ROVORO-898434 format. One record per residue (C-alpha): x, y, z. Coordinates in steps of 0.1 Angstrom, whole numbers, always signed. Layout:
<rs>
+-------+-------+-------+
!     x !     y !     z !
+-------+-------+-------+
!     X !     Y !     Z !
...
+-------+-------+-------+
</rs>
This chain:
<rs>
+-------+-------+-------+
!     x !     y !     z !
+-------+-------+-------+
! +1194 !  +699 !  +877 !
! +1226 !  +702 !  +898 !
! +1231 !  +664 !  +898 !
! +1231 !  +665 !  +860 !
! +1257 !  +693 !  +859 !
! +1279 !  +673 !  +883 !
! +1276 !  +642 !  +860 !
! +1287 !  +663 !  +830 !
! +1317 !  +675 !  +849 !
! +1329 !  +639 !  +852 !
! +1329 !  +634 !  +814 !
! +1344 !  +667 !  +801 !
! +1375 !  +686 !  +811 !
! +1370 !  +724 !  +815 !
! +1396 !  +750 !  +807 !
! +1394 !  +784 !  +825 !
! +1408 !  +815 !  +807 !
! +1414 !  +850 !  +820 !
! +1410 !  +880 !  +797 !
! +1439 !  +881 !  +773 !
! +1447 !  +844 !  +774 !
! +1446 !  +823 !  +743 !
! +1426 !  +791 !  +739 !
! +1448 !  +783 !  +709 !
! +1471 !  +802 !  +685 !
! +1476 !  +803 !  +647 !
! +1497 !  +773 !  +637 !
! +1492 !  +754 !  +669 !
! +1486 !  +716 !  +665 !
! +1449 !  +707 !  +664 !
! +1440 !  +684 !  +694 !
! +1405 !  +694 !  +706 !
! +1373 !  +713 !  +699 !
! +1360 !  +737 !  +725 !
! +1325 !  +747 !  +736 !
! +1321 !  +780 !  +753 !
! +1304 !  +774 !  +786 !
! +1308 !  +809 !  +799 !
! +1324 !  +842 !  +788 !
! +1333 !  +859 !  +755 !
! +1362 !  +854 !  +731 !
! +1373 !  +867 !  +698 !
! +1389 !  +847 !  +669 !
! +1413 !  +865 !  +647 !
! +1433 !  +859 !  +615 !
! +1461 !  +881 !  +601 !
! +1464 !  +893 !  +565 !
! +1496 !  +893 !  +545 !
! +1506 !  +927 !  +560 !
! +1501 !  +915 !  +596 !
! +1469 !  +933 !  +602 !
! +1444 !  +917 !  +626 !
! +1411 !  +906 !  +611 !
! +1384 !  +897 !  +636 !
! +1366 !  +865 !  +624 !
! +1340 !  +860 !  +652 !
! +1330 !  +867 !  +688 !
! +1322 !  +833 !  +703 !
! +1300 !  +832 !  +734 !
! +1281 !  +806 !  +755 !
! +1271 !  +776 !  +734 !
! +1294 !  +783 !  +704 !
! +1320 !  +758 !  +691 !
! +1356 !  +768 !  +687 !
! +1386 !  +751 !  +670 !
! +1369 !  +736 !  +640 !
! +1393 !  +756 !  +618 !
! +1420 !  +730 !  +627 !
! +1403 !  +698 !  +616 !
! +1413 !  +698 !  +579 !
! +1449 !  +710 !  +581 !
! +1457 !  +695 !  +616 !
! +1467 !  +730 !  +629 !
! +1447 !  +761 !  +637 !
! +1442 !  +789 !  +611 !
! +1432 !  +815 !  +637 !
! +1438 !  +828 !  +672 !
! +1411 !  +825 !  +699 !
! +1415 !  +851 !  +726 !
! +1395 !  +855 !  +758 !
! +1378 !  +889 !  +762 !
! +1365 !  +880 !  +797 !
! +1368 !  +852 !  +822 !
! +1359 !  +821 !  +802 !
! +1351 !  +785 !  +809 !
! +1356 !  +762 !  +779 !
! +1345 !  +726 !  +777 !
! +1373 !  +706 !  +760 !
! +1363 !  +679 !  +736 !
! +1393 !  +658 !  +726 !
! +1394 !  +650 !  +689 !
+-------+-------+-------+
</rs>
């Protein structure tokens, strides 16, 4: 199984995040999708008064960033809650 994991490493770039770091921010240009390989994140949006609204808690196997496909920019923030490893899929 380890050989297969090493082969996948050659095809996909990984992005490591520490707690509190953002995978992307609201309004940031959409360039890639992310698959959570390890760790926990939260995605948030803000209402008209600036209050934070939690949208989801992505974890291993979940897809992030699809909110940016239609408008070419992200509509939410994705924040790491723990040490995270994201697989970057260029779009």
